[in-house]
MARROTI-318390 format. One record per residue (C-alpha): residue number from 1; residue in one letter; z, x negated, y. Coordinates in nm, 3 decimals. Layout:
N
 seq type       Z       X       Y
 NUM    a       Z       X       Y
...
This chain:
661
 seq type       Z       X       Y
   1    m   0.642   0.481  -5.512
   2    a   0.548   0.564  -5.151
   3    y   0.401   0.292  -4.934
   4    e   0.655   0.110  -4.717
   5    p   0.530  -0.038  -4.387
   6    l   0.592  -0.405  -4.325
   7    h   0.834  -0.348  -4.038
   8    h   1.051  -0.136  -4.272
   9    k   1.014  -0.358  -4.573
  10    y   1.107  -0.675  -4.386
  11    r   1.380  -0.535  -4.164
  12    p   1.663  -0.794  -4.137
  13    q   1.967  -0.715  -4.353
  14    t   2.209  -0.982  -4.227
  15    f   2.282  -1.147  -3.894
  16    g   2.128  -1.468  -4.025
  17    a   1.795  -1.286  -4.078
  18    l   1.764  -1.180  -3.713
  19    v   1.464  -1.351  -3.553
  20    g   1.507  -1.506  -3.210
  21    q   1.855  -1.363  -3.138
  22    d   2.073  -1.653  -3.243
  23    a   2.334  -1.615  -2.966
  24    i   2.397  -1.247  -3.041
  25    a   2.411  -1.306  -3.417
  26    t   2.663  -1.586  -3.375
  27    t   2.886  -1.382  -3.141
  28    l   2.900  -1.077  -3.367
  29    a   2.956  -1.288  -3.679
  30    n   3.252  -1.469  -3.520
  31    a   3.400  -1.137  -3.402
  32    l   3.391  -1.012  -3.762
  33    r   3.552  -1.328  -3.897
  34    q   3.833  -1.311  -3.640
  35    r   3.887  -0.933  -3.685
  36    r   3.819  -0.874  -3.314
  37    i   3.630  -0.548  -3.342
  38    a   3.552  -0.379  -3.009
  39    p   3.562   0.002  -2.986
  40    a   3.214   0.021  -2.828
  41    y   2.905  -0.198  -2.809
  42    l   2.595  -0.170  -2.591
  43    f   2.273  -0.323  -2.726
  44    c   1.995  -0.331  -2.464
  45    g   1.658  -0.501  -2.454
  46    p   1.281  -0.452  -2.506
  47    r   1.142  -0.258  -2.800
  48    g   1.114  -0.425  -3.137
  49    t   1.371  -0.699  -3.072
  50    g   1.635  -0.597  -3.331
  51    k   1.877  -0.356  -3.159
  52    t   1.883  -0.085  -3.426
  53    s   1.870  -0.343  -3.705
  54    s   2.175  -0.517  -3.556
  55    a   2.361  -0.184  -3.541
  56    r   2.296  -0.125  -3.912
  57    i   2.396  -0.481  -4.002
  58    l   2.721  -0.439  -3.805
  59    a   2.794  -0.111  -3.983
  60    k   2.742  -0.274  -4.324
  61    s   2.954  -0.573  -4.223
  62    l   3.242  -0.345  -4.125
  63    n   3.228  -0.133  -4.443
  64    c   3.102  -0.360  -4.723
  65    i   3.332  -0.295  -5.020
  66    a   3.244  -0.621  -5.192
  67    q   3.533  -0.764  -4.991
  68    d   3.856  -0.608  -4.877
  69    h   3.794  -0.686  -4.507
  70    p   3.501  -0.691  -4.265
  71    t   3.258  -0.975  -4.331
  72    p   2.958  -1.116  -4.140
  73    d   2.767  -1.143  -4.471
  74    p   2.746  -0.800  -4.634
  75    c   2.633  -0.801  -4.994
  76    g   2.365  -0.537  -4.952
  77    t   2.404  -0.421  -5.313
  78    c   2.723  -0.217  -5.310
  79    e   2.713   0.158  -5.276
  80    t   2.820   0.150  -4.910
  81    c   2.558  -0.107  -4.809
  82    r   2.282   0.079  -4.991
  83    s   2.380   0.416  -4.844
  84    i   2.386   0.272  -4.492
  85    t   2.047   0.111  -4.550
  86    n   1.881   0.432  -4.665
  87    g   2.069   0.647  -4.410
  88    s   2.270   0.861  -4.656
  89    a   2.620   0.734  -4.569
  90    l   2.855   1.006  -4.444
  91    d   3.045   0.773  -4.213
  92    f   2.736   0.616  -4.054
  93    i   2.598   0.865  -3.800
  94    e   2.278   0.767  -3.619
  95    i   2.196   0.998  -3.327
  96    d   1.871   1.019  -3.132
  97    a   1.983   1.073  -2.772
  98    a   1.636   1.190  -2.672
  99    s   1.686   1.512  -2.874
 100    n   2.065   1.540  -2.820
 101    t   2.094   1.504  -2.447
 102    g   2.334   1.786  -2.362
 103    v   2.707   1.785  -2.313
 104    d   2.751   2.023  -2.609
 105    n   2.609   1.762  -2.847
 106    i   2.854   1.502  -2.720
 107    r   3.145   1.745  -2.748
 108    e   3.059   1.806  -3.112
 109    l   3.040   1.431  -3.170
 110    i   3.383   1.381  -3.011
 111    e   3.538   1.651  -3.228
 112    r   3.401   1.495  -3.548
 113    a   3.517   1.149  -3.441
 114    q   3.880   1.265  -3.466
 115    f   3.854   1.293  -3.846
 116    a   3.920   0.996  -4.073
 117    p   3.629   0.827  -4.256
 118    v   3.533   0.973  -4.593
 119    q   3.400   0.667  -4.779
 120    c   3.417   0.367  -4.545
 121    r   3.674   0.174  -4.346
 122    y   3.511   0.259  -4.013
 123    k   3.319   0.557  -3.892
 124    v   3.022   0.415  -3.696
 125    y   2.827   0.620  -3.441
 126    v   2.492   0.476  -3.331
 127    i   2.343   0.650  -3.023
 128    d   1.985   0.531  -2.993
 129    e   1.808   0.545  -2.654
 130    c   2.136   0.641  -2.493
 131    h   1.985   0.635  -2.143
 132    m   1.837   0.977  -2.224
 133    l   2.183   1.139  -2.217
 134    s   2.258   1.359  -1.919
 135    t   2.521   1.266  -1.663
 136    a   2.752   1.539  -1.791
 137    a   2.714   1.409  -2.146
 138    f   2.797   1.056  -2.033
 139    n   3.104   1.177  -1.846
 140    a   3.221   1.373  -2.149
 141    l   3.193   1.056  -2.359
 142    l   3.388   0.836  -2.120
 143    k   3.742   0.892  -2.242
 144    t   3.657   0.880  -2.611
 145    l   3.446   0.569  -2.559
 146    e   3.734   0.391  -2.386
 147    e   4.008   0.489  -2.634
 148    p   3.848   0.606  -2.960
 149    p   4.045   0.645  -3.281
 150    s   4.131   0.315  -3.446
 151    n   3.875   0.358  -3.723
 152    v   3.578   0.461  -3.502
 153    v   3.316   0.227  -3.352
 154    f   3.045   0.335  -3.107
 155    i   2.716   0.145  -3.080
 156    l   2.485   0.243  -2.793
 157    a   2.127   0.114  -2.792
 158    t   1.882   0.144  -2.503
 159    t   1.563  -0.008  -2.365
 160    d   1.653   0.093  -2.007
 161    p   2.011  -0.011  -1.923
 162    q   1.959   0.064  -1.553
 163    r   1.978   0.434  -1.633
 164    v   2.313   0.404  -1.809
 165    l   2.615   0.489  -1.596
 166    p   2.813   0.184  -1.480
 167    t   3.131   0.350  -1.605
 168    i   2.979   0.355  -1.955
 169    i   2.866  -0.007  -1.939
 170    s   3.211  -0.121  -1.826
 171    r   3.368   0.028  -2.141
 172    c   3.132  -0.151  -2.380
 173    q   3.064  -0.504  -2.491
 174    r   2.710  -0.558  -2.370
 175    f   2.452  -0.766  -2.560
 176    d   2.110  -0.826  -2.402
 177    y   1.831  -0.879  -2.654
 178    r   1.548  -1.099  -2.531
 179    r   1.184  -1.099  -2.629
 180    i   1.134  -1.305  -2.941
 181    p   0.992  -1.652  -2.868
 182    l   0.642  -1.733  -2.984
 183    e   0.710  -2.003  -3.242
 184    p   0.988  -1.820  -3.435
 185    m   0.769  -1.510  -3.446
 186    i   0.469  -1.706  -3.579
 187    g   0.687  -1.856  -3.852
 188    h   0.820  -1.515  -3.950
 189    l   0.471  -1.364  -3.960
 190    r   0.341  -1.651  -4.171
 191    k   0.621  -1.593  -4.419
 192    i   0.534  -1.224  -4.444
 193    a   0.162  -1.303  -4.480
 194    d   0.232  -1.542  -4.765
 195    l   0.456  -1.292  -4.943
 196    e   0.200  -1.013  -4.904
 197    d  -0.105  -1.232  -4.984
 198    i  -0.271  -1.161  -4.647
 199    a  -0.556  -1.408  -4.581
 200    i  -0.529  -1.473  -4.207
 201    n  -0.591  -1.803  -4.033
 202    d  -0.343  -1.969  -3.800
 203    e  -0.543  -1.892  -3.484
 204    a  -0.548  -1.520  -3.559
 205    l  -0.179  -1.523  -3.650
 206    r  -0.090  -1.690  -3.321
 207    l  -0.300  -1.435  -3.138
 208    v  -0.111  -1.153  -3.313
 209    a   0.219  -1.299  -3.194
 210    q   0.088  -1.339  -2.839
 211    v  -0.055  -0.989  -2.816
 212    s   0.273  -0.833  -2.930
 213    q   0.448  -0.982  -2.621
 214    g   0.776  -1.063  -2.790
 215    g   0.810  -0.745  -2.996
 216    l   0.846  -0.828  -3.365
 217    r   0.792  -0.469  -3.478
 218    d   0.461  -0.455  -3.289
 219    a   0.353  -0.784  -3.446
 220    q   0.441  -0.665  -3.797
 221    s   0.254  -0.338  -3.745
 222    l  -0.057  -0.524  -3.624
 223    l  -0.038  -0.761  -3.920
 224    d  -0.014  -0.459  -4.147
 225    q  -0.339  -0.324  -4.000
 226    l  -0.517  -0.659  -4.026
 227    s  -0.431  -0.679  -4.395
 228    l  -0.677  -0.393  -4.452
 229    l  -0.973  -0.597  -4.327
 230    e  -1.199  -0.823  -4.529
 231    p  -1.045  -1.167  -4.575
 232    p  -1.023  -1.409  -4.415
 233    v  -0.904  -1.247  -4.090
 234    g  -1.008  -1.433  -3.774
 235    a  -0.932  -1.410  -3.404
 236    d  -1.234  -1.190  -3.332
 237    a  -1.102  -0.930  -3.574
 238    v  -0.772  -0.926  -3.384
 239    w  -0.949  -0.870  -3.051
 240    d  -1.162  -0.593  -3.196
 241    l  -0.864  -0.420  -3.350
 242    v  -0.651  -0.417  -3.035
 243    g  -0.949  -0.305  -2.823
 244    a  -0.924  -0.593  -2.576
 245    v  -1.193  -0.826  -2.451
 246    p  -1.209  -1.153  -2.649
 247    e  -1.086  -1.452  -2.457
 248    r  -1.412  -1.642  -2.515
 249    d  -1.609  -1.358  -2.358
 250    l  -1.373  -1.359  -2.061
 251    l  -1.414  -1.734  -2.029
 252    a  -1.794  -1.701  -2.029
 253    l  -1.774  -1.427  -1.765
 254    v  -1.551  -1.638  -1.541
 255    q  -1.778  -1.939  -1.579
 256    a  -2.073  -1.727  -1.464
 257    i  -1.868  -1.605  -1.166
 258    f  -1.767  -1.956  -1.062
 259    s  -2.130  -2.073  -1.089
 260    d  -2.227  -1.796  -0.839
 261    d  -2.481  -1.652  -1.084
 262    g  -2.491  -1.277  -1.020
 263    t  -2.755  -1.206  -1.286
 264    t  -2.551  -1.371  -1.564
 265    v  -2.239  -1.187  -1.446
 266    l  -2.412  -0.849  -1.474
 267    d  -2.557  -0.936  -1.817
 268    s  -2.216  -1.042  -1.951
 269    a  -2.047  -0.728  -1.819
 270    r  -2.309  -0.497  -1.968
 271    k  -2.290  -0.669  -2.306
 272    l  -1.915  -0.611  -2.312
 273    m  -1.954  -0.243  -2.226
 274    d  -2.237  -0.201  -2.476
 275    r  -1.996  -0.324  -2.743
 276    g  -1.759  -0.039  -2.663
 277    r  -1.526  -0.200  -2.410
 278    e  -1.414   0.040  -2.139
 279    p  -1.478  -0.075  -1.780
 280    l  -1.112  -0.035  -1.691
 281    i  -1.007  -0.247  -1.991
 282    v  -1.256  -0.516  -1.889
 283    l  -1.115  -0.515  -1.536
 284    q  -0.754  -0.534  -1.651
 285    n  -0.822  -0.808  -1.906
 286    l  -1.012  -1.006  -1.643
 287    a  -0.718  -0.977  -1.404
 288    g  -0.489  -1.110  -1.676
 289    f  -0.732  -1.393  -1.744
 290    y  -0.726  -1.493  -1.377
 291    r  -0.348  -1.504  -1.407
 292    d  -0.384  -1.739  -1.703
 293    l  -0.628  -1.954  -1.504
 294    l  -0.372  -1.980  -1.224
 295    i  -0.108  -2.092  -1.475
 296    a  -0.354  -2.346  -1.619
 297    k  -0.405  -2.481  -1.267
 298    t  -0.040  -2.499  -1.163
 299    a   0.141  -2.547  -1.498
 300    g  -0.103  -2.691  -1.747
 301    d   0.169  -2.794  -1.993
 302    r   0.313  -2.440  -2.031
 303    q   0.084  -2.278  -2.285
 304    d   0.377  -2.069  -2.405
 305    l   0.340  -1.860  -2.086
 306    v  -0.002  -1.724  -2.183
 307    a  -0.158  -1.542  -2.479
 308    i  -0.443  -1.791  -2.521
 309    t  -0.546  -1.995  -2.822
 310    p  -0.536  -2.378  -2.787
 311    p  -0.917  -2.433  -2.778
 312    t  -0.964  -2.177  -2.501
 313    w  -0.664  -2.316  -2.313
 314    a  -0.822  -2.661  -2.310
 315    d  -1.149  -2.518  -2.173
 316    m  -0.958  -2.328  -1.905
 317    q  -0.781  -2.644  -1.789
 318    t  -1.117  -2.818  -1.757
 319    l  -1.264  -2.523  -1.566
 320    v  -0.991  -2.505  -1.301
 321    q  -0.948  -2.878  -1.257
 322    d  -1.143  -2.893  -0.930
 323    l  -1.083  -2.531  -0.826
 324    d  -0.881  -2.425  -0.523
 325    p  -0.592  -2.193  -0.622
 326    t  -0.671  -1.982  -0.315
 327    v  -0.992  -1.865  -0.483
 328    l  -0.794  -1.742  -0.784
 329    l  -0.546  -1.558  -0.563
 330    l  -0.822  -1.392  -0.360
 331    s  -0.998  -1.289  -0.681
 332    q  -0.680  -1.133  -0.819
 333    q  -0.628  -0.944  -0.496
 334    h  -0.985  -0.817  -0.512
 335    l  -0.939  -0.700  -0.872
 336    r  -0.613  -0.527  -0.788
 337    s  -0.767  -0.332  -0.501
 338    a  -1.062  -0.227  -0.720
 339    e  -0.855  -0.103  -1.015
 340    v  -0.779   0.235  -0.858
 341    q  -1.146   0.290  -0.776
 342    v  -1.260   0.207  -1.131
 343    k  -0.985   0.424  -1.280
 344    n  -1.056   0.737  -1.074
 345    t  -1.431   0.726  -1.028
 346    t  -1.690   0.912  -1.231
 347    q  -1.907   0.596  -1.242
 348    p  -1.678   0.324  -1.379
 349    r  -1.964   0.102  -1.497
 350    l  -2.117   0.095  -1.150
 351    w  -1.795   0.008  -0.973
 352    l  -1.707  -0.256  -1.232
 353    e  -2.036  -0.432  -1.164
 354    v  -1.982  -0.404  -0.788
 355    t  -1.633  -0.549  -0.830
 356    l  -1.758  -0.841  -1.038
 357    l  -2.025  -0.922  -0.781
 358    g  -1.750  -0.923  -0.520
 359    l  -1.583  -1.211  -0.710
 360    l  -1.873  -1.448  -0.654
 361    p  -1.771  -1.750  -0.442
 362    s  -2.036  -1.672  -0.181
 363    t  -1.903  -1.318  -0.143
 364    l  -1.540  -1.430  -0.126
 365    a  -1.631  -1.687   0.139
 366    g  -1.793  -1.415   0.350
 367    q  -1.489  -1.190   0.313
 368    t  -1.259  -1.476   0.412
 369    t  -1.467  -1.549   0.722
 370    v  -1.460  -1.185   0.834
 371    t  -1.086  -1.156   0.772
 372    t  -1.017  -1.476   0.962
 373    a  -1.233  -1.365   1.254
 374    i  -1.047  -1.034   1.280
 375    a  -0.695  -1.173   1.230
 376    a  -0.738  -1.483   1.449
 377    p  -0.587  -1.480   1.802
 378    p  -0.830  -1.413   2.087
 379    t  -1.036  -1.712   2.194
 380    a  -1.270  -1.795   2.479
 381    g  -1.545  -1.540   2.523
 382    a  -1.371  -1.291   2.291
 383    i  -1.121  -1.019   2.370
 384    a  -0.908  -1.208   2.620
 385    k  -0.760  -1.159   2.961
 386    p  -0.977  -1.343   3.216
 387    a  -0.816  -1.606   3.431
 388    p  -0.764  -1.504   3.797
 389    p  -1.017  -1.656   4.037
 390    a  -0.912  -1.899   4.307
 391    n  -1.031  -1.676   4.591
 392    p  -0.822  -1.355   4.619
 393    a  -1.104  -1.185   4.804
 394    s  -1.311  -1.186   4.488
 395    l  -1.073  -0.936   4.331
 396    t  -1.219  -0.651   4.534
 397    a  -1.562  -0.658   4.370
 398    p  -1.726  -0.822   4.068
 399    p  -1.952  -1.123   4.122
 400    a  -2.317  -1.068   4.191
 401    s  -2.419  -1.203   3.849
 402    a  -2.214  -0.943   3.663
 403    p  -2.387  -0.618   3.564
 404    s  -2.307  -0.320   3.780
 405    n  -2.190  -0.107   3.489
 406    l  -1.907  -0.353   3.407
 407    s  -1.711  -0.306   3.724
 408    s  -1.357  -0.290   3.583
 409    p  -1.210  -0.215   3.241
 410    t  -0.934  -0.005   3.392
 411    v  -1.162   0.284   3.488
 412    e  -1.385   0.304   3.183
 413    s  -1.370   0.656   3.040
 414    a  -1.365   0.755   2.673
 415    n  -1.737   0.843   2.660
 416    g  -1.847   0.510   2.806
 417    i  -1.923   0.635   3.164
 418    a  -1.770   0.401   3.421
 419    p  -1.691   0.576   3.751
 420    e  -1.645   0.400   4.080
 421    t  -1.378   0.132   4.106
 422    p  -1.056   0.275   4.254
 423    k  -0.893   0.093   4.538
 424    a  -0.534   0.132   4.421
 425    p  -0.506   0.300   4.081
 426    s  -0.179   0.466   3.994
 427    s  -0.098   0.428   3.626
 428    q   0.176   0.559   3.406
 429    t   0.301   0.385   3.094
 430    a   0.389   0.549   2.764
 431    n   0.763   0.558   2.842
 432    g   0.711   0.737   3.171
 433    a   0.784   0.436   3.395
 434    t   0.543   0.340   3.669
 435    p   0.438  -0.026   3.649
 436    e   0.399  -0.239   3.953
 437    q   0.077  -0.191   4.141
 438    h  -0.189  -0.454   4.093
 439    t  -0.548  -0.493   4.189
 440    p  -0.807  -0.444   3.912
 441    e  -0.902  -0.766   3.743
 442    p  -1.261  -0.886   3.736
 443    v  -1.467  -0.897   3.421
 444    a  -1.455  -1.201   3.196
 445    a  -1.794  -1.319   3.324
 446    s  -1.650  -1.388   3.668
 447    s  -1.403  -1.648   3.537
 448    p  -1.531  -1.821   3.223
 449    p  -1.279  -1.993   2.999
 450    h  -1.242  -2.366   3.021
 451    n  -1.250  -2.624   2.748
 452    g  -0.953  -2.821   2.877
 453    q  -1.161  -3.063   3.090
 454    g  -1.234  -2.841   3.386
 455    t  -1.585  -2.743   3.276
 456    p  -1.678  -2.412   3.119
 457    p  -1.836  -2.415   2.773
 458    p  -2.206  -2.338   2.741
 459    d  -2.150  -1.988   2.600
 460    s  -1.909  -1.877   2.868
 461    g  -2.134  -1.597   2.987
 462    t  -2.001  -1.355   2.726
 463    t  -1.820  -1.065   2.888
 464    s  -1.511  -0.894   2.756
 465    a  -1.630  -0.534   2.795
 466    p  -1.855  -0.525   2.483
 467    n  -1.576  -0.688   2.282
 468    l  -1.324  -0.434   2.404
 469    a  -1.557  -0.151   2.313
 470    q  -1.621  -0.300   1.968
 471    l  -1.249  -0.347   1.901
 472    w  -1.176   0.011   2.011
 473    v  -1.444   0.143   1.773
 474    q  -1.281  -0.049   1.486
 475    v  -0.937   0.085   1.579
 476    i  -1.067   0.443   1.599
 477    a  -1.229   0.406   1.254
 478    v  -0.893   0.336   1.083
 479    l  -0.675   0.557   1.303
 480    e  -0.476   0.818   1.113
 481    p  -0.435   1.114   1.105
 482    l  -0.765   1.278   1.192
 483    g  -0.616   1.469   1.486
 484    t  -0.502   1.146   1.651
 485    r  -0.841   0.990   1.582
 486    a  -1.021   1.279   1.752
 487    l  -0.784   1.271   2.050
 488    m  -0.826   0.897   2.109
 489    q  -1.200   0.907   2.047
 490    q  -1.254   1.178   2.309
 491    q  -0.991   1.095   2.570
 492    g  -0.897   0.729   2.513
 493    s  -1.051   0.395   2.600
 494    l  -0.932   0.037   2.557
 495    l  -0.867  -0.115   2.898
 496    f  -0.711  -0.450   2.818
 497    y  -0.613  -0.667   2.520
 498    d  -0.475  -1.023   2.525
 499    g  -0.372  -1.069   2.161
 500    v  -0.021  -0.924   2.203
 501    v  -0.043  -0.624   2.436
 502    a  -0.311  -0.357   2.453
 503    r  -0.350  -0.099   2.731
 504    v  -0.520   0.227   2.647
 505    g  -0.636   0.467   2.914
 506    i  -0.621   0.846   2.872
 507    s  -0.876   1.035   3.080
 508    s  -0.691   1.370   3.071
 509    r  -0.350   1.404   3.234
 510    p  -0.262   1.730   3.047
 511    l  -0.319   1.549   2.716
 512    f  -0.125   1.239   2.818
 513    k   0.209   1.361   2.680
 514    m   0.042   1.446   2.350
 515    a  -0.104   1.094   2.336
 516    q   0.240   0.943   2.405
 517    g   0.363   1.072   2.071
 518    r   0.076   0.896   1.891
 519    v   0.148   0.542   2.015
 520    e   0.293   0.434   1.680
 521    n  -0.023   0.553   1.503
 522    v  -0.239   0.353   1.743
 523    e  -0.022   0.043   1.691
 524    a  -0.056   0.084   1.314
 525    a  -0.435   0.105   1.350
 526    f  -0.438  -0.214   1.559
 527    q  -0.232  -0.388   1.290
 528    k  -0.478  -0.278   1.019
 529    v  -0.775  -0.414   1.214
 530    l  -0.625  -0.735   1.355
 531    g  -0.366  -0.816   1.089
 532    q  -0.091  -0.857   1.348
 533    k   0.145  -0.635   1.544
 534    v   0.017  -0.523   1.884
 535    q   0.223  -0.347   2.152
 536    v   0.029  -0.049   2.288
 537    s   0.092   0.115   2.625
 538    l  -0.083   0.424   2.758
 539    e  -0.206   0.490   3.109
 540    v  -0.359   0.789   3.281
 541    l  -0.701   0.698   3.412
 542    p  -0.714   0.772   3.787
 543    d  -0.983   0.987   3.939
 544    p  -1.252   0.796   4.129
 545    k  -1.169   0.771   4.499
 546    p  -1.367   0.652   4.802
 547    e  -1.317   0.296   4.922
 548    a  -1.140   0.409   5.238
 549    p  -0.844   0.634   5.158
 550    a  -0.897   0.979   5.307
 551    p  -0.609   1.113   5.518
 552    a  -0.434   1.418   5.383
 553    i  -0.548   1.746   5.534
 554    a  -0.247   1.889   5.715
 555    l  -0.309   2.246   5.824
 556    a  -0.068   2.437   6.042
 557    p   0.119   2.730   5.894
 558    s  -0.067   2.956   6.128
 559    q  -0.391   2.879   5.944
 560    g  -0.266   3.069   5.644
 561    i  -0.237   2.778   5.396
 562    d   0.009   2.849   5.115
 563    q   0.106   2.544   4.902
 564    r   0.142   2.637   4.536
 565    p   0.171   2.418   4.223
 566    a  -0.156   2.373   4.040
 567    p  -0.191   2.535   3.700
 568    a  -0.113   2.313   3.395
 569    e  -0.478   2.302   3.291
 570    p  -0.791   2.501   3.383
 571    p  -0.873   2.822   3.193
 572    p  -1.104   2.754   2.897
 573    t  -1.392   2.983   2.996
 574    p  -1.410   3.091   3.362
 575    p  -1.598   3.422   3.397
 576    v  -1.819   3.320   3.689
 577    f  -1.856   2.974   3.830
 578    e  -1.817   2.990   4.207
 579    p  -1.760   2.671   4.403
 580    p  -1.404   2.688   4.536
 581    a  -1.260   2.566   4.858
 582    p  -1.191   2.191   4.889
 583    v  -0.898   2.084   4.676
 584    a  -0.697   1.767   4.647
 585    q  -0.651   1.549   4.335
 586    p  -0.513   1.706   4.015
 587    e  -0.172   1.544   4.065
 588    v  -0.107   1.714   4.402
 589    n  -0.066   2.081   4.478
 590    r  -0.388   2.270   4.531
 591    p  -0.411   2.470   4.855
 592    e  -0.536   2.825   4.845
 593    l  -0.693   3.002   5.139
 594    k  -0.503   3.312   5.239
 595    q  -0.746   3.423   5.507
 596    p  -1.123   3.396   5.476
 597    e  -1.150   3.367   5.853
 598    a  -0.958   3.037   5.867
 599    k  -1.084   2.779   6.115
 600    e  -1.332   2.523   5.993
 601    p  -1.222   2.162   5.990
 602    d  -1.368   1.938   6.249
 603    a  -1.668   1.714   6.181
 604    q  -1.451   1.407   6.118
 605    s  -1.275   1.551   5.809
 606    l  -1.590   1.717   5.666
 607    p  -1.701   1.415   5.452
 608    e  -1.354   1.380   5.292
 609    i  -1.344   1.751   5.204
 610    a  -1.694   1.736   5.057
 611    s  -1.601   1.427   4.852
 612    d  -1.282   1.589   4.718
 613    f  -1.474   1.904   4.628
 614    d  -1.747   1.704   4.451
 615    r  -1.486   1.508   4.256
 616    a  -1.301   1.822   4.150
 617    v  -1.620   1.983   4.022
 618    k  -1.717   1.671   3.827
 619    n  -1.369   1.644   3.669
 620    f  -1.385   2.008   3.568
 621    a  -1.726   1.964   3.404
 622    h  -1.623   1.636   3.236
 623    f  -1.311   1.794   3.083
 624    f  -1.529   2.047   2.897
 625    n  -1.799   1.788   2.816
 626    g  -2.048   1.981   3.037
 627    q  -2.243   1.926   3.355
 628    v  -2.256   2.076   3.702
 629    v  -2.539   2.329   3.747
 630    d  -2.671   2.450   4.082
 631    l  -2.744   2.820   4.039
 632    d  -2.986   2.825   4.333
 633    d  -3.201   2.518   4.264
 634    g  -3.202   2.524   3.882
 635    p  -3.028   2.291   3.631
 636    g  -2.918   1.948   3.733
 637    l  -2.625   1.770   3.889
 638    s  -2.522   1.909   4.223
 639    q  -2.540   1.634   4.481
 640    t  -2.489   1.833   4.806
 641    p  -2.155   2.017   4.838
 642    l  -2.127   2.348   5.017
 643    k  -2.009   2.356   5.373
 644    p  -1.648   2.465   5.415
 645    s  -1.758   2.782   5.590
 646    e  -1.993   2.872   5.304
 647    a  -1.726   2.787   5.048
 648    a  -1.478   3.006   5.228
 649    a  -1.732   3.289   5.239
 650    k  -1.768   3.274   4.859
 651    q  -1.396   3.291   4.798
 652    p  -1.275   3.608   4.623
 653    s  -1.132   3.879   4.841
 654    h  -0.790   3.851   4.676
 655    p  -0.632   3.534   4.814
 656    d  -0.323   3.559   4.592
 657    k  -0.521   3.478   4.277
 658    d  -0.565   3.119   4.156
 659    v  -0.897   2.943   4.187
 660    p  -1.122   2.963   3.877
 661    f  -1.025   2.615   3.767
């Protein structure tokens, strides 16, 4: 005779033999006694909980010929019961929906259902894993399922009821099978072990029931494998067979972690891997063990929630007695974030050891301190808006004690070069509105924070500019995508941050509109770094201007000045660099000289023209990350602008063409 596995040999044959499904067994038995047979049933629940067995018991109860009516206690010995048990009955049709998913299969089933039973009272159709049916197949079954012939019963079984159409569920009596409780499963396994003469101790048997996670078929299959080992079978044999890390080894590893002993942690991990345990399995089992430790800390009387033997459970309760639950939660979060790295890397052993060292209390404390420092609101001496000084006159210039290169955060460019402080900067926000004009604020060193008693703290000399630069570097490091990162790294700079609002300056007006579309990305980067939502606004950095505003140069129409709009941006590679005539700022129209013999400006306006020309040349060189070169005196920054007459003499002979930049 062929060998029969334990889960086939000990399949329940009556409703009373179902393990852990008392409510369902009682309901179906009473329905059979009262002759209240539904046309369709839906059995859903986890694997190995008795769905298919219940369908076969119901079929035998409906068709047992030992009595002249349906009975909840089929005899199991008549020809009908035996044929249903071995699957040879003509009126008991069991269909695998995974291989019969199409609408044609369901149409054939519906056609056969119209015929009367051959041997039995009822023709029973069992559709296993019915969630695999297609939508068309489900719709084809609707009408027949609602009003089948009087002698036809449909039984649908599934492990995923969410994928079954609601219209199908509404036409069936639904029974939800639960995972089998631990104690009834242990009793059933002990009965099988005694009948099969399997020498297994109670600790190993409990472990088998816990590992199966409520699936009786899984537990019976594991017991069948353990019966092949040398008796007596212990808990270590169960751990070795399932390929998991023994709970005692996990407990020793956790004890070494809590004692902050990195050497012992590495030794324990390497011993586990040398015994054939995969690094990913070690990581996953350790994460589950931390879950069990958290349950031992918060619900010490609920051992039924964990797959741990009683001796180990007692040691776990002692271990976590004086432990803060926050440490367990942080450790679980660390293990979860490291699982992807261990799974996808080519060096899983290395990253497992790195992950375990990251669980040490000293390491977790350092991570917590860094996270708190980043996520905390700005404090005194950190990234904060300085308080306004009492004297309004001090707003025009920084105090004498402040370094000269920290003049104002509003004019700091993206490459760290701080030009002269503008008198009245004109800014533009991200939504295109112009904010109200305000005078640049002084650096944080000019107004140290107070401690609430009117006296500054001893460390109040810390300025905000280094903190702003450090925060901007952190934001740039996590900014996505790479194009936005490059744009903000080259053209952007953090001007102001007070914990809620951040102002970012863009040094290039042509790229300002492009930067406006990346505000959400910048806000997401701030949230990654600081752990809180920050509102980001963009501003165009103004060009440096002299302290005294220069009057606009108004030339008469007779001087041949033709006002034209400036080009959108300078050409990328000018053929020959020739200093042009004096031009105004980029935001105003650039004048072009129509006649080379135009009159020279008087001596009073000469300094303003020279300053505007110098500024235009510097902006042009800065936009291309270059420098101004004097072709006559050799390389170096040009400090002396050309006279207007000389500049006019070097203008091209075609006045209608645009200037080179």
